[in-house]
C-alpha positions in Angstrom: 102.0 65.0 79.2 101.7 68.3 77.2 103.6 71.4 78.2 101.6 74.6 79.0 103.0 76.1 75.8 101.2 73.5 73.7 97.8 74.3 75.0 96.3 77.8 75.1 94.8 77.4 78.5 94.9 79.6 81.6 97.0 78.5 84.5 97.8 80.0 87.9 94.2 81.4 88.5 93.7 83.8 91.4 90.6 85.6 92.7 91.2 89.3 93.2 89.2 92.2 94.5 87.5 94.0 91.7 85.3 96.6 93.4 84.2 97.3 96.9 86.0 98.3 100.1 89.3 99.1 98.3 87.5 100.2 95.1 86.4 103.6 94.0 82.9 103.4 95.6 81.7 105.7 98.4 81.9 104.2 101.9 80.3 102.5 103.8 80.4 99.3 101.8 79.0 96.0 103.0 80.5 92.6 102.4 77.6 92.0 99.9 78.8 94.8 97.7 82.4 93.5 97.3 83.0 92.1 93.8 85.7 89.7 92.8 87.3 88.9 89.5 89.6 86.0 88.5 92.9 86.6 86.8 95.2 84.0 85.3 98.3 83.5 83.2 98.6 81.9 79.8 101.0 81.5 76.9 99.4 82.9 73.7 100.9 82.2 70.3 99.6 84.3 67.3 101.1 85.0 63.9 104.5 83.5 64.8 104.8 85.7 68.0 104.3 84.3 71.5 103.3 86.2 74.6 103.2 85.4 78.3 99.9 87.1 79.4 98.2 88.1 82.6 94.5 88.4 81.9 91.0 88.4 83.4 89.8 84.9 82.8 86.4 86.0 81.5 87.8 88.3 78.8 91.1 87.3 77.3 90.4 86.5 73.6 91.5 90.0 72.5 95.3 90.4 72.6 94.9 94.0 73.8 93.2 92.9 77.1 95.5 92.3 80.1 99.2 92.6 80.2 101.5 90.8 77.7 105.2 90.2 77.5 106.7 88.9 74.2 108.7 85.7 74.7 110.7 83.5 72.3 111.1 80.4 74.4 108.7 78.5 76.7 109.5 79.3 80.4 108.6 75.7 81.4 110.2 73.4 78.8 112.6 75.7 76.9 111.1 75.0 73.5 111.4 77.7 70.9 108.0 79.3 70.3 108.7 81.2 67.1 110.2 80.3 63.8 112.6 83.2 63.6 
């Protein structure tokens, strides 16, 4: 079985409130006006640098989207992710 660091795929998906009751809209808001987005985590390797990223699942191809933390080792299997 492959480790999560060998596949660039999203794991730990979670649906979150995007807009609506707790958003920046004017009240009153009905349940039909509440929008949800899905976020997830992935290990992204680019140009000999690896990142643990938290991203929106519908827009994560750009490295500037979401939150990223540079890592050198896989947090799951311990394998070194860079050649340095």
